[in-house]
Every structure is written in structure tokens, then in C-alpha cells.
VODRENRO-666688 format. One record per residue (C-alpha): chain; residue number from 1; x, y, z. Coordinates in pm, 1 decimal. Layout:
// VODRENRO-666688
(A; NUM; (X; Y; Z)),
...
//
This chain:
// VODRENRO-666688
(A; 1; (4124.7; 2559.2; -7339.9)),
(A; 2; (4125.0; 2160.5; -7342.8)),
(A; 3; (4226.4; 2010.1; -7653.7)),
(A; 4; (4463.1; 1715.7; -7557.6)),
(A; 5; (4434.0; 1432.4; -7312.6)),
(A; 6; (4533.0; 1472.4; -6989.3)),
(A; 7; (4471.9; 1858.8; -7005.8)),
(A; 8; (4339.1; 2020.3; -6734.9)),
(A; 9; (4140.9; 2383.8; -6737.1)),
(A; 10; (4098.5; 2532.2; -6382.4)),
(A; 11; (3827.1; 2866.7; -6372.1)),
(A; 12; (3731.3; 3051.8; -6036.5)),
(A; 13; (3401.6; 3272.2; -6012.3)),
(A; 14; (3453.0; 3511.0; -5700.1)),
(A; 15; (3297.6; 3822.0; -5614.4)),
(A; 16; (3378.7; 4073.5; -5370.9)),
(A; 17; (3112.7; 4174.5; -5148.0)),
(A; 18; (3008.2; 3830.6; -4989.9)),
(A; 19; (2881.6; 3676.2; -5374.1)),
(A; 20; (2981.8; 3370.5; -5519.1)),
(A; 21; (3324.4; 3206.2; -5440.0)),
(A; 22; (3354.3; 2879.8; -5653.5)),
(A; 23; (3598.2; 2669.2; -5874.1)),
(A; 24; (3518.3; 2462.5; -6187.9)),
(A; 25; (3787.9; 2215.3; -6298.7)),
(A; 26; (3771.6; 2032.4; -6611.7)),
(A; 27; (4026.5; 1745.4; -6727.5)),
(A; 28; (4019.1; 1526.7; -7053.8)),
(A; 29; (4190.7; 1207.1; -6992.6)),
(A; 30; (4093.6; 1006.3; -7321.9)),
(A; 31; (3767.3; 947.5; -7374.8)),
(A; 32; (3689.1; 1057.1; -7038.6)),
(A; 33; (3586.0; 1426.6; -6914.6)),
(A; 34; (3613.2; 1456.4; -6529.6)),
(A; 35; (3455.1; 1763.5; -6392.3)),
(A; 36; (3524.7; 1903.5; -5997.6)),
(A; 37; (3362.6; 2187.0; -5889.5)),
(A; 38; (3256.2; 2375.3; -5528.9)),
(A; 39; (3357.0; 2655.0; -5304.3)),
(A; 40; (3691.0; 2771.0; -5294.1)),
(A; 41; (3913.4; 2604.8; -5077.9)),
(A; 42; (3664.7; 2297.5; -5041.1)),
(A; 43; (3770.6; 1944.4; -5198.6)),
(A; 44; (3460.1; 1968.7; -5430.3)),
(A; 45; (3276.0; 1700.4; -5602.5)),
(A; 46; (3352.9; 1506.6; -5887.0)),
(A; 47; (3146.9; 1376.0; -6194.4)),
(A; 48; (3278.2; 1183.5; -6499.9)),
(A; 49; (3156.8; 1143.2; -6846.2)),
(A; 50; (3294.1; 866.1; -7077.0)),
(A; 51; (3270.0; 955.3; -7461.9)),
(A; 52; (3253.9; 755.1; -7798.6)),
(A; 53; (3555.4; 887.3; -7890.5)),
(A; 54; (3860.1; 1164.2; -7780.4)),
(A; 55; (3737.3; 1427.2; -8013.0)),
(A; 56; (3413.3; 1445.8; -7897.5)),
(A; 57; (3543.2; 1431.2; -7487.3)),
(A; 58; (3734.0; 1769.7; -7653.7)),
(A; 59; (3457.7; 1882.0; -7755.7)),
(A; 60; (3243.1; 1820.1; -7462.7)),
(A; 61; (3494.4; 1981.3; -7243.7)),
(A; 62; (3541.7; 2285.0; -7455.3)),
(A; 63; (3155.6; 2361.0; -7446.2)),
(A; 64; (3161.0; 2276.8; -7041.0)),
(A; 65; (3452.0; 2577.3; -6979.3)),
(A; 66; (3336.2; 2852.9; -7256.0)),
(A; 67; (2967.9; 2825.3; -7047.6)),
(A; 68; (3104.9; 2848.7; -6749.4)),
(A; 69; (3347.9; 3161.4; -6885.8)),
(A; 70; (3005.8; 3329.3; -7035.3)),
(A; 71; (2871.0; 3312.3; -6623.4)),
(A; 72; (3207.3; 3478.1; -6519.6)),
(A; 73; (3470.2; 3222.1; -6458.6)),
(A; 74; (3779.0; 3288.7; -6521.2)),
(A; 75; (4124.6; 3100.8; -6576.1)),
(A; 76; (4294.7; 3121.7; -6239.4)),
(A; 77; (4577.9; 2935.3; -6004.4)),
(A; 78; (4413.0; 2667.4; -5763.2)),
(A; 79; (4535.3; 2811.5; -5396.7)),
(A; 80; (4610.8; 3146.3; -5454.4)),
(A; 81; (4290.7; 3242.3; -5332.1)),
(A; 82; (4201.3; 3240.0; -4968.9)),
(A; 83; (3861.4; 3008.8; -4910.1)),
(A; 84; (3575.5; 3085.7; -4699.4)),
(A; 85; (3599.2; 3167.2; -4312.8)),
(A; 86; (3533.5; 2871.2; -4118.2)),
(A; 87; (3513.1; 2819.8; -3714.1)),
(A; 88; (3468.1; 2567.2; -3581.3)),
(A; 89; (3328.0; 2547.4; -3186.3)),
(A; 90; (3652.9; 2496.6; -2953.8)),
(A; 91; (3535.0; 2256.1; -2627.0)),
(A; 92; (3724.2; 2162.7; -2355.5)),
(A; 93; (3590.4; 1848.8; -2146.6)),
(A; 94; (3640.9; 1723.3; -1820.9)),
(A; 95; (3529.0; 1456.0; -1606.1)),
(A; 96; (3199.8; 1472.5; -1487.4)),
(A; 97; (3159.9; 1553.3; -1108.3)),
(A; 98; (2836.3; 1348.6; -1082.8)),
(A; 99; (2849.4; 1034.7; -885.4)),
(A; 100; (2639.6; 835.3; -1110.8)),
(A; 101; (2617.5; 768.4; -1451.2)),
(A; 102; (2349.9; 782.2; -1729.1)),
(A; 103; (2144.7; 496.0; -1855.9)),
(A; 104; (2290.4; 483.4; -2207.9)),
(A; 105; (2094.9; 248.0; -2437.4)),
(A; 106; (2326.9; 266.5; -2727.1)),
(A; 107; (2634.6; 472.3; -2892.8)),
(A; 108; (2706.6; 502.2; -3241.0)),
(A; 109; (3066.0; 640.7; -3331.2)),
(A; 110; (3020.2; 837.4; -3639.6)),
(A; 111; (3402.8; 906.9; -3655.7)),
(A; 112; (3451.3; 1251.2; -3615.9)),
(A; 113; (3333.4; 1545.3; -3423.5)),
(A; 114; (2979.2; 1616.0; -3433.0)),
(A; 115; (2733.5; 1919.9; -3376.6)),
(A; 116; (2444.6; 1877.2; -3578.1)),
(A; 117; (2148.3; 1634.7; -3446.0)),
(A; 118; (1778.5; 1623.3; -3513.4)),
(A; 119; (1566.2; 1351.4; -3430.2)),
(A; 120; (1128.5; 1346.9; -3548.2)),
(A; 121; (922.4; 1068.8; -3505.0)),
(A; 122; (1097.3; 753.2; -3598.1)),
(A; 123; (1435.3; 872.9; -3727.7)),
(A; 124; (1755.4; 992.7; -3552.0)),
(A; 125; (2001.3; 1207.1; -3764.5)),
(A; 126; (2314.4; 1308.5; -3656.6)),
(A; 127; (2609.5; 1522.1; -3878.2)),
(A; 128; (2983.6; 1538.0; -3847.2)),
(A; 129; (3253.1; 1738.3; -3931.9)),
(A; 130; (3387.5; 1486.0; -4196.4)),
(A; 131; (3080.5; 1556.3; -4364.7)),
(A; 132; (2900.2; 1243.8; -4327.8)),
(A; 133; (2520.9; 1233.0; -4225.3)),
(A; 134; (2359.3; 930.9; -4053.1)),
(A; 135; (2021.0; 822.8; -4052.8)),
(A; 136; (1929.9; 545.3; -3788.1)),
(A; 137; (1609.9; 438.4; -3578.1)),
(A; 138; (1505.4; 506.1; -3251.9)),
(A; 139; (1655.6; 188.4; -3142.6)),
(A; 140; (1980.6; 284.9; -3321.0)),
(A; 141; (1938.5; 88.8; -3669.9)),
(A; 142; (2161.7; 245.5; -3935.1)),
(A; 143; (1938.4; 303.9; -4213.4)),
(A; 144; (2121.8; 540.5; -4468.2)),
(A; 145; (2459.0; 765.6; -4460.6)),
(A; 146; (2467.9; 1070.7; -4681.4)),
(A; 147; (2816.7; 1197.3; -4795.8)),
(A; 148; (2811.0; 1581.7; -4820.7)),
(A; 149; (3099.7; 1776.7; -4937.7)),
(A; 150; (3243.2; 1937.5; -4619.5)),
(A; 151; (3192.9; 1924.8; -4247.6)),
(A; 152; (2831.8; 1978.0; -4098.7)),
(A; 153; (2768.5; 2286.7; -3882.4)),
(A; 154; (2450.6; 2194.7; -3768.7)),
(A; 155; (2116.2; 1972.3; -3876.3)),
(A; 156; (1778.1; 2181.3; -3852.9)),
(A; 157; (1400.5; 2037.1; -3950.4)),
(A; 158; (1110.9; 2279.2; -4097.4)),
(A; 159; (817.3; 2059.6; -4089.3)),
(A; 160; (869.7; 1743.2; -4303.8)),
(A; 161; (1247.3; 1908.7; -4449.2)),
(A; 162; (1544.3; 1829.5; -4275.8)),
(A; 163; (1840.8; 2038.0; -4362.9)),
(A; 164; (2242.6; 2036.3; -4269.3)),
(A; 165; (2462.4; 2342.0; -4299.8)),
(A; 166; (2732.2; 2275.1; -4417.0)),
(A; 167; (3108.6; 2463.7; -4352.8)),
(A; 168; (3150.9; 2490.4; -4786.1)),
(A; 169; (2811.2; 2770.4; -4709.0)),
(A; 170; (2593.9; 2510.4; -4879.3)),
(A; 171; (2259.7; 2410.6; -4723.0)),
(A; 172; (2155.0; 2033.7; -4839.2)),
(A; 173; (1835.1; 1953.4; -4839.3)),
(A; 174; (1826.4; 1588.6; -4736.1)),
(A; 175; (1406.7; 1534.6; -4741.8)),
(A; 176; (1409.1; 1329.4; -5049.7)),
(A; 177; (1596.1; 1041.6; -5197.6)),
(A; 178; (1908.7; 1215.0; -5278.3)),
(A; 179; (2054.3; 1548.5; -5098.0)),
(A; 180; (2067.0; 1884.1; -5262.5)),
(A; 181; (2179.2; 2227.3; -5255.7)),
(A; 182; (1892.3; 2422.6; -5130.9)),
(A; 183; (2046.3; 2735.6; -5034.6)),
(A; 184; (2397.2; 2905.3; -5042.5)),
(A; 185; (2559.2; 3111.3; -4816.2)),
(A; 186; (2741.6; 3439.0; -4887.4)),
(A; 187; (3109.1; 3377.2; -4859.4)),
(A; 188; (3162.8; 3660.8; -4626.0)),
(A; 189; (2953.1; 3497.7; -4355.4)),
(A; 190; (3136.7; 3303.4; -4120.5)),
(A; 191; (2861.0; 3046.5; -4048.1)),
(A; 192; (2782.5; 2972.7; -3695.1)),
(A; 193; (2454.8; 2857.9; -3664.8)),
(A; 194; (2155.4; 2838.3; -3889.7)),
(A; 195; (1773.5; 2800.2; -3853.7)),
(A; 196; (1489.9; 2767.8; -4147.5)),
(A; 197; (1140.4; 2880.9; -4070.9)),
(A; 198; (845.5; 2823.4; -4329.3)),
(A; 199; (1136.9; 2768.1; -4604.1)),
(A; 200; (1355.9; 3086.7; -4486.8)),
(A; 201; (1693.6; 3042.3; -4406.1)),
(A; 202; (1841.4; 3243.7; -4101.8)),
(A; 203; (2210.5; 3230.1; -4078.2)),
(A; 204; (2390.8; 3341.7; -3733.9)),
(A; 205; (2786.6; 3440.1; -3759.0)),
(A; 206; (3101.8; 3493.8; -3622.4)),
(A; 207; (3077.3; 3878.9; -3584.4)),
(A; 208; (2702.8; 3888.0; -3455.8)),
(A; 209; (2514.0; 3931.1; -3779.5)),
(A; 210; (2193.0; 3762.4; -3845.7)),
(A; 211; (2123.8; 3710.5; -4258.3)),
(A; 212; (1768.7; 3578.4; -4390.6)),
(A; 213; (1778.1; 3418.0; -4725.5)),
(A; 214; (1427.2; 3299.1; -4894.1)),
(A; 215; (1336.9; 2972.4; -5056.6)),
(A; 216; (1485.9; 3117.9; -5399.9)),
(A; 217; (1827.8; 3158.5; -5200.2)),
(A; 218; (1828.6; 3544.1; -5261.6)),
(A; 219; (1914.1; 3778.1; -5022.1)),
(A; 220; (1571.0; 3931.7; -4793.6)),
(A; 221; (1756.6; 4141.0; -4516.1)),
(A; 222; (2020.5; 4153.6; -4255.5)),
(A; 223; (2070.4; 4265.0; -3883.3)),
(A; 224; (2417.2; 4308.3; -3663.1)),
(A; 225; (2367.4; 4258.3; -3297.6)),
(A; 226; (2498.7; 4334.1; -2992.9)),
(A; 227; (2760.7; 4149.3; -2957.7)),
(A; 228; (2979.9; 3912.8; -3173.2)),
(A; 229; (3019.9; 3480.9; -3170.0)),
(A; 230; (2629.9; 3448.5; -3233.3)),
(A; 231; (2599.0; 3081.1; -3164.9)),
(A; 232; (2188.5; 3049.3; -3171.0)),
(A; 233; (1956.7; 3170.8; -3403.9)),
(A; 234; (1537.1; 3040.3; -3383.1)),
(A; 235; (1260.1; 3158.7; -3607.7)),
(A; 236; (891.8; 3113.8; -3579.8)),
(A; 237; (598.2; 3316.4; -3735.2)),
(A; 238; (672.9; 3594.8; -3401.1)),
(A; 239; (1001.0; 3673.7; -3502.7)),
(A; 240; (1340.0; 3569.1; -3513.7)),
(A; 241; (1579.9; 3481.8; -3169.2)),
(A; 242; (1926.8; 3548.9; -3211.5)),
(A; 243; (2164.9; 3461.2; -2914.6)),
(A; 244; (2499.8; 3593.3; -2875.6)),
(A; 245; (2838.7; 3711.1; -2656.2)),
(A; 246; (2600.9; 3991.0; -2514.3)),
(A; 247; (2245.5; 3802.4; -2491.7)),
(A; 248; (1948.7; 3767.6; -2665.9)),
(A; 249; (1801.5; 4003.6; -2933.8)),
(A; 250; (1474.7; 3920.1; -3099.9)),
(A; 251; (1379.7; 4096.6; -3480.6)),
(A; 252; (1094.9; 4112.3; -3655.9)),
(A; 253; (973.2; 3818.5; -3882.8)),
(A; 254; (1010.1; 4069.9; -4203.4)),
(A; 255; (1352.8; 4272.1; -4044.3)),
(A; 256; (1133.5; 4577.1; -3997.4)),
(A; 257; (1331.5; 4606.3; -3628.4)),
(A; 258; (1446.7; 4473.0; -3320.9)),
(A; 259; (1171.9; 4356.7; -3043.3)),
(A; 260; (1381.0; 4349.2; -2758.7)),
(A; 261; (1704.7; 4245.2; -2560.6)),
(A; 262; (1780.5; 4090.5; -2313.0)),
(A; 263; (2146.5; 4081.6; -2144.8)),
(A; 264; (2214.8; 3698.3; -2003.3)),
(A; 265; (2432.8; 3566.2; -1780.1)),
(A; 266; (2758.9; 3460.4; -1977.5)),
(A; 267; (2766.0; 3473.7; -2388.7)),
(A; 268; (2511.2; 3230.2; -2516.0)),
(A; 269; (2621.0; 2886.5; -2652.3)),
(A; 270; (2358.3; 2728.7; -2776.5)),
(A; 271; (1991.1; 2764.1; -2777.4)),
(A; 272; (1620.8; 2603.7; -2777.8)),
(A; 273; (1309.4; 2684.0; -2853.0)),
(A; 274; (926.3; 2630.0; -2810.6)),
(A; 275; (576.4; 2793.4; -2876.2)),
(A; 276; (608.1; 3066.9; -2574.6)),
(A; 277; (964.2; 3115.6; -2492.1)),
(A; 278; (1337.5; 3066.5; -2619.5)),
(A; 279; (1584.8; 2875.6; -2378.2)),
(A; 280; (1967.8; 3023.8; -2351.7)),
(A; 281; (2240.7; 2827.0; -2251.2)),
(A; 282; (2536.6; 3062.0; -2193.7)),
(A; 283; (2917.7; 3022.8; -2091.6)),
(A; 284; (2859.1; 3136.6; -1703.0)),
(A; 285; (2677.8; 2762.2; -1622.9)),
(A; 286; (2300.7; 2848.0; -1642.0)),
(A; 287; (2000.8; 2802.1; -1920.2)),
(A; 288; (1770.9; 3085.7; -1916.1)),
(A; 289; (1404.7; 3061.0; -2027.7)),
(A; 290; (1274.4; 3408.3; -2170.9)),
(A; 291; (948.8; 3493.3; -2331.0)),
(A; 292; (869.3; 3561.8; -2656.1)),
(A; 293; (709.6; 3812.8; -2674.1)),
(A; 294; (871.6; 4040.2; -2364.5)),
(A; 295; (1206.5; 3879.4; -2360.9)),
(A; 296; (1149.5; 3885.1; -1999.1)),
(A; 297; (1384.2; 3579.2; -1825.1)),
(A; 298; (1094.1; 3371.2; -1674.0)),
(A; 299; (1311.9; 3133.2; -1470.9)),
(A; 300; (1698.3; 3015.2; -1477.5)),
(A; 301; (1870.3; 2660.5; -1454.5)),
(A; 302; (2192.5; 2630.4; -1299.6)),
(A; 303; (2458.7; 2363.9; -1406.4)),
(A; 304; (2826.6; 2325.5; -1285.0)),
(A; 305; (3022.3; 2438.8; -1581.3)),
(A; 306; (2929.1; 2619.6; -1875.6)),
(A; 307; (2632.2; 2533.5; -2093.1)),
(A; 308; (2713.4; 2369.5; -2452.0)),
(A; 309; (2333.9; 2219.6; -2546.7)),
(A; 310; (1995.1; 2241.2; -2413.7)),
(A; 311; (1688.4; 2110.1; -2471.9)),
(A; 312; (1322.4; 2029.2; -2351.6)),
(A; 313; (1001.2; 1819.7; -2316.0)),
(A; 314; (717.0; 1915.1; -2498.9)),
(A; 315; (573.9; 2247.7; -2353.9)),
(A; 316; (889.2; 2283.7; -2133.2)),
(A; 317; (785.4; 2064.3; -1886.2)),
(A; 318; (1120.9; 1946.1; -1819.5)),
(A; 319; (1424.2; 2117.3; -1894.0)),
(A; 320; (1769.1; 1932.5; -1996.9)),
(A; 321; (2123.0; 2085.9; -1991.3)),
(A; 322; (2479.3; 1921.6; -2090.4)),
(A; 323; (2765.3; 2092.0; -1975.4)),
(A; 324; (3195.9; 2107.7; -2034.8)),
(A; 325; (3228.2; 1849.7; -1736.0)),
(A; 326; (3019.6; 1572.2; -1943.2)),
(A; 327; (2757.8; 1607.0; -1719.2)),
(A; 328; (2374.9; 1611.3; -1812.1)),
(A; 329; (2102.0; 1743.6; -1606.7)),
(A; 330; (1717.5; 1763.9; -1566.4)),
(A; 331; (1496.6; 2034.6; -1462.8)),
(A; 332; (1186.3; 2086.4; -1405.4)),
(A; 333; (989.0; 2408.8; -1561.1)),
(A; 334; (1042.4; 2632.2; -1262.4)),
(A; 335; (1401.9; 2573.0; -1248.8)),
(A; 336; (1460.0; 2284.3; -957.1)),
(A; 337; (1731.8; 2046.3; -1052.3)),
(A; 338; (1608.2; 1698.9; -1053.2)),
(A; 339; (1917.0; 1484.2; -1145.9)),
(A; 340; (2253.0; 1537.9; -1272.2)),
(A; 341; (2441.9; 1222.2; -1433.4)),
(A; 342; (2749.8; 1182.8; -1629.1)),
(A; 343; (2714.4; 1087.2; -2019.3)),
(A; 344; (2953.4; 858.5; -1981.1)),
(A; 345; (3119.2; 979.6; -2311.7)),
(A; 346; (3221.2; 1364.5; -2299.1)),
(A; 347; (3020.4; 1672.5; -2280.5)),
(A; 348; (2700.4; 1709.9; -2491.7)),
(A; 349; (2749.5; 1945.7; -2788.2)),
(A; 350; (2375.8; 1893.3; -2873.8)),
(A; 351; (2077.8; 1736.2; -2765.4)),
(A; 352; (1724.9; 1646.3; -2796.7)),
(A; 353; (1441.5; 1485.8; -2611.7)),
(A; 354; (1175.2; 1211.3; -2742.7)),
(A; 355; (968.3; 991.0; -2566.6)),
(A; 356; (1125.2; 979.4; -2235.6)),
(A; 357; (1447.8; 944.6; -2400.6)),
(A; 358; (1749.5; 1189.5; -2441.4)),
(A; 359; (1939.3; 1209.9; -2764.2)),
(A; 360; (2333.5; 1381.3; -2711.8)),
(A; 361; (2577.9; 1420.6; -2947.5)),
(A; 362; (2932.3; 1412.7; -2763.7)),
(A; 363; (3262.2; 1545.5; -2814.0)),
(A; 364; (3368.7; 1200.3; -2943.6)),
(A; 365; (3162.5; 1232.7; -3230.2)),
(A; 366; (2906.4; 1012.2; -3045.9)),
(A; 367; (2505.3; 979.9; -3105.2)),
(A; 368; (2455.2; 849.7; -2776.3)),
(A; 369; (2062.5; 769.2; -2674.6)),
(A; 370; (1999.2; 804.9; -2279.0)),
(A; 371; (1646.3; 659.9; -2131.1)),
(A; 372; (1538.4; 906.4; -1981.3)),
(A; 373; (1217.6; 778.0; -1765.2)),
(A; 374; (1187.9; 833.4; -1413.7)),
(A; 375; (1281.0; 460.6; -1332.0)),
(A; 376; (1541.9; 459.2; -1550.1)),
(A; 377; (1722.7; 756.8; -1384.7)),
(A; 378; (1609.5; 628.5; -1051.7)),
(A; 379; (1789.2; 276.5; -1079.5)),
(A; 380; (2096.4; 477.0; -1224.5)),
(A; 381; (2114.5; 681.8; -955.6)),
(A; 382; (2110.4; 390.6; -752.1)),
(A; 383; (2397.5; 233.0; -970.0)),
(A; 384; (2201.1; 10.0; -1238.4)),
(A; 385; (2253.9; 112.3; -1574.4)),
(A; 386; (2216.6; -122.7; -1851.8)),
(A; 387; (2513.6; -253.1; -2083.4)),
(A; 388; (2506.3; 42.0; -2370.2)),
(A; 389; (2503.0; -109.1; -2724.6)),
(A; 390; (2724.1; -2.5; -2952.4)),
(A; 391; (2617.9; 58.4; -3250.2)),
(A; 392; (2784.2; -111.0; -3511.6)),
(A; 393; (2767.8; 92.8; -3916.3)),
(A; 394; (2674.0; -202.0; -4191.8)),
(A; 395; (2826.9; -253.9; -4529.9)),
(A; 396; (2472.1; -252.3; -4712.8)),
(A; 397; (2363.9; 107.2; -4575.3)),
(A; 398; (2315.4; 299.3; -4877.1)),
(A; 399; (2528.1; 590.5; -4928.1)),
(A; 400; (2385.6; 903.4; -5084.7)),
(A; 401; (2534.3; 1205.9; -5230.0)),
(A; 402; (2464.3; 1499.7; -5388.2)),
(A; 403; (2700.5; 1467.9; -5727.0)),
(A; 404; (2488.6; 1166.4; -5800.8)),
(A; 405; (2139.4; 1397.5; -5865.0)),
(A; 406; (2139.5; 1456.1; -6217.5)),
(A; 407; (2265.6; 1140.6; -6291.6)),
(A; 408; (1997.7; 962.0; -6112.6)),
(A; 409; (1688.6; 1152.9; -6245.3)),
(A; 410; (1442.4; 943.3; -6404.9)),
(A; 411; (1272.3; 1048.5; -6690.3)),
(A; 412; (924.0; 953.9; -6770.6)),
(A; 413; (663.6; 1012.3; -7106.0)),
(A; 414; (356.8; 1071.5; -6871.7)),
(A; 415; (296.9; 1199.6; -6555.8)),
(A; 416; (96.7; 908.6; -6402.7)),
(A; 417; (-90.4; 1093.7; -6154.4)),
(A; 418; (198.8; 1325.6; -6060.5)),
(A; 419; (190.5; 1713.6; -6070.9)),
(A; 420; (356.0; 1882.5; -6321.9)),
(A; 421; (617.2; 2157.8; -6295.9)),
(A; 422; (752.9; 2384.5; -6529.4)),
(A; 423; (1120.8; 2588.5; -6548.3)),
(A; 424; (1095.1; 2908.1; -6701.4)),
(A; 425; (1349.0; 3190.4; -6774.1)),
(A; 426; (1245.0; 3526.3; -6526.6)),
(A; 427; (1409.8; 3855.1; -6522.5)),
(A; 428; (1730.4; 3650.1; -6560.6)),
(A; 429; (1649.6; 3373.4; -6333.1)),
(A; 430; (1549.0; 3021.1; -6388.1)),
(A; 431; (1223.0; 2984.0; -6189.3)),
(A; 432; (989.0; 2693.5; -6134.2)),
(A; 433; (627.6; 2703.6; -6167.8)),
(A; 434; (338.9; 2435.4; -6147.9)),
(A; 435; (116.5; 2394.4; -6462.2)),
(A; 436; (-97.5; 2115.7; -6286.2)),
(A; 437; (-461.0; 2232.0; -6223.0)),
(A; 438; (-569.5; 2386.3; -5911.5)),
(A; 439; (-218.6; 2548.0; -5846.1)),
(A; 440; (-147.5; 2914.8; -5817.5)),
(A; 441; (32.1; 2901.3; -6192.4)),
(A; 442; (278.8; 3243.7; -6032.9)),
(A; 443; (396.7; 3100.1; -5736.1)),
(A; 444; (750.0; 2994.1; -5771.1)),
(A; 445; (872.0; 2617.9; -5645.7)),
(A; 446; (1154.4; 2533.5; -5438.5)),
(A; 447; (1350.4; 2341.4; -5649.1)),
(A; 448; (1715.6; 2180.6; -5704.5)),
(A; 449; (1930.4; 2422.9; -5904.1)),
(A; 450; (2135.3; 2153.1; -6054.3)),
(A; 451; (1839.8; 2025.8; -6227.5)),
(A; 452; (1663.5; 2374.1; -6360.4)),
(A; 453; (1709.0; 2431.1; -6722.7)),
(A; 454; (1463.3; 2660.4; -6978.4)),
(A; 455; (1187.1; 2459.5; -7076.9)),
(A; 456; (1236.5; 2168.4; -6903.3)),
(A; 457; (924.8; 2009.1; -6730.8)),
(A; 458; (925.9; 1771.6; -6445.9)),
(A; 459; (682.0; 1560.0; -6254.1)),
(A; 460; (671.4; 1543.8; -5833.9)),
(A; 461; (466.7; 1355.7; -5593.4)),
(A; 462; (364.8; 1640.4; -5448.4)),
(A; 463; (388.2; 2007.4; -5342.8)),
(A; 464; (306.1; 2174.4; -5027.7)),
(A; 465; (182.7; 2547.0; -5014.6)),
(A; 466; (422.6; 2752.2; -4768.5)),
(A; 467; (238.3; 3030.7; -4597.8)),
(A; 468; (517.0; 3281.3; -4781.3)),
(A; 469; (314.9; 3227.6; -5105.5)),
(A; 470; (556.4; 2976.0; -5232.4)),
(A; 471; (552.2; 2571.8; -5303.3)),
(A; 472; (744.6; 2292.0; -5161.1)),
(A; 473; (862.7; 1964.7; -5358.7)),
(A; 474; (778.6; 1680.5; -5153.3)),
(A; 475; (863.0; 1277.7; -5264.3)),
(A; 476; (1027.7; 1208.6; -5590.9)),
(A; 477; (1103.4; 1427.9; -5886.7)),
(A; 478; (1137.6; 1268.9; -6260.5)),
(A; 479; (1198.1; 1450.8; -6564.6)),
(A; 480; (891.5; 1496.4; -6800.6)),
(A; 481; (1018.7; 1366.4; -7181.4)),
//
């Protein structure tokens, strides 16, 4: 136990069968107590607190350690226990065989290899393997940076909410002022891809497994598909669509059974969905459009290299693909190739279309904005392209981190028009309910775990109903005192 300045206590909690796999380290140095915590094998998050005296610092450290021991943590030696398995997609990128280069409007270099991308009505999100998530305007202005504890696997949106799935097994909600861990994936799952629908997390993994976790971070159901290396998972009200080495398998939303299975030409490397169809990009140089109801292949879009990414314009009118040869393609909905252009900056590992622009994340970790309008593409095919603007990260851009959550929560004495929530203990779990009038008092609220404390009350700007019977917080969170 901490008792003298400079001492350190290191604890771990690791459970068999894919349970918790975390460490907790407390260091006392004079009047300062420093806590470092996170997933075993990761750098973790660090918080330091100063106390009026060395004695009070020692006492605080002893309380922190005792609390963790009561929760099952035990003394350990750092480095003896293996970290969770992490697989990064191994990709190769060769020069494009296209005769013309895409009309790139701007490029932002994130500084590390990147796969995560999401484009909404007025923002661009990109996440890289250094754990950095950047938020930019459609015109390429950097608005914010999120410093997450581990590499970003992917970025997904669920209505208003934006999530980053990381190599540490945590899925972070980026929708508020500061990110917080909303879900934790078991350590026996080697995460490949994620999707979230109506607050329910769907995890696709190296072994070809599919795991479903609800809004309270509790396991719901799991299935093993017919092939390994499952890089695709997409979900909607009608089912969950799981792409792997042997094709695409669809499951009923509640996990009651397999709806259909469709073999594909090559293993699935990426997936996209529209209302009635899913699109599977494969290693055998094609994108397949599959009917969500039957699994029937409605069209095939042929490229000249393995397909690393794909996307569509709204309704699937145009289909886009990025291949291993640093080329990007556009097809009509029936499969006719309309154009092929060189990206000018490596292969596109993720992509999304919005308002006649195609946004790409390439193998060098760049977010690239391409003018995909007919006029711009025609000009590019004739050799006329704009001078791409190289976006720089301004020093004044705010950096947001999950570690800042607890210290930043404002305390207020009155609701002031907000909605009041209360944290209660139920069957050994801390739940959050709405206590304001006009809401379902028995419904749970998806809420940051690091803020939960029995009896604590909070004020939030708004809560939204989910079709699954729970509430989701939107806007600022304040503690009610």
C-alpha cells in the first residue's frame, strides 16, 4: 500500500472467458497522487490530484487502492500478462493504372495510418491508429481534435451520435463536449469492425464472430459465421449483415437465427449499406450489391484490384470503390463503370460520398476531399485538375480527451430548464433514470460510467427515446447539487 513518497501500487483485474482485462496504478509523490488506468498492454489514461499535505495524499491513495481491491483487482507485475489481441489490416498499395488523377480539392494529413471516416451534414470525422480523431468542416478547416487512449479502428454514426471504436476494446462517444467510453468489448474478441444501430453495438472479429452488446454495455447475443476475418458488419431494423472470407451472412435483429447466406467472389474487405441493399467489396476485385431481404446479388461492380472500400450516393444511384492500386471508381447502379481515376495519394481504405464530393481516407493516413461532380471529373479526364490545398492543423484547435471528463463536469444548484436524471443501484448495477415529469421513469439512460455514483443527480439538455426502450443523452451534462 502507498505509504511513503514516490511509492507505487500496481493492480490488475483480468477475468477468464473474455471478461475485464484492466490495470490500475497509484503513485504517491509528496502531495500529489497520480492514477494511471486502462486496458492491460495499453498506455492508459493518467489523472493527477494535489492534496494539502503528504499525509492526506497517502490516505487518498490508500482509499483508491482499497476500493479497487474490493472490486476484484489484485497486485500484479506490469508486463507479465499479455495485452488483448489486436489485428491491424495488412494492406499494400501500388501506383494507379488510371490515366488521369482525381480532382482533389483539399488534403489533411493525420500523421498516422487511418481507417476511420464519417461525413455528416456539415462535418468530416477522421480517426487514425495513433488514437487521434479530427473534426473538420466540409471545406477542410480543422475544428477539433480528440485524443483517445488507443488506435482508432473505425468511426460509426447512429443518428446524432458519433462513436470511435478503439484497439483498447473501448467504444467512445464523441457527440458531446468531451468523449467518454460508452461500451467495452471483451478482451477475447479481436475486433475487426463495429456498427451501432439504435444504441446497440455490433462487433465483428478476426474469428468470424459477431457479438451484440446493448446500451447498458451488457452482452445480448453472439454468432459465429461461416468464414473468418470478418471485416464487415452493418445493422438496421431488419437484420445484421456480416461480411467475412466466405461471403455475407444476415442474422435476425434479436439473434434468433440466420436469415440468409450469400457466397461472394473473394473475401469481404469492406461493407456499405443503403435502405434495401448492402454492398460488399471483396479481395477478388468486385463490389456486390446484395438484396437485404433475400441475399440475392443484384449487381456486380468490377474493379482492377482488390477492393479496400466502397460507398454509394443516396439510394445507390452511383457506387464508388477504392482498390489496392490507388484508384477510385464510379459506377452507375447497374454496374457500368463511369470513370476510374488515380487518387494521387495511396489507396482509399475508407470512403463516403456527400453532396457531389467523395471523401477518402488513404494508406498514408490522409483525409482527401475529391470533387466528384460530372464537370470536375470530365475536366480531370482531360488533364485539368485543381491545385489541392494542404490543410494544416492550427495550434489553437482544442484537444478533447476522455480523461478530462470527471474534472470538467460543472455543478449547478437548479435544473434551469434541463432534464433531471438520477443514478440508482439496481441488482448490483448502477443505473440512471429520468426523474423529470413526462418520461418513462423505469427506462434506463445511456450515461457515462465514470460519472455514475449512487444517489447522484444530473441535469442534461435533452434525452431522446430509442426504439429499444431506453433514453440517450444529448448535449451538456451537469451535476445537480
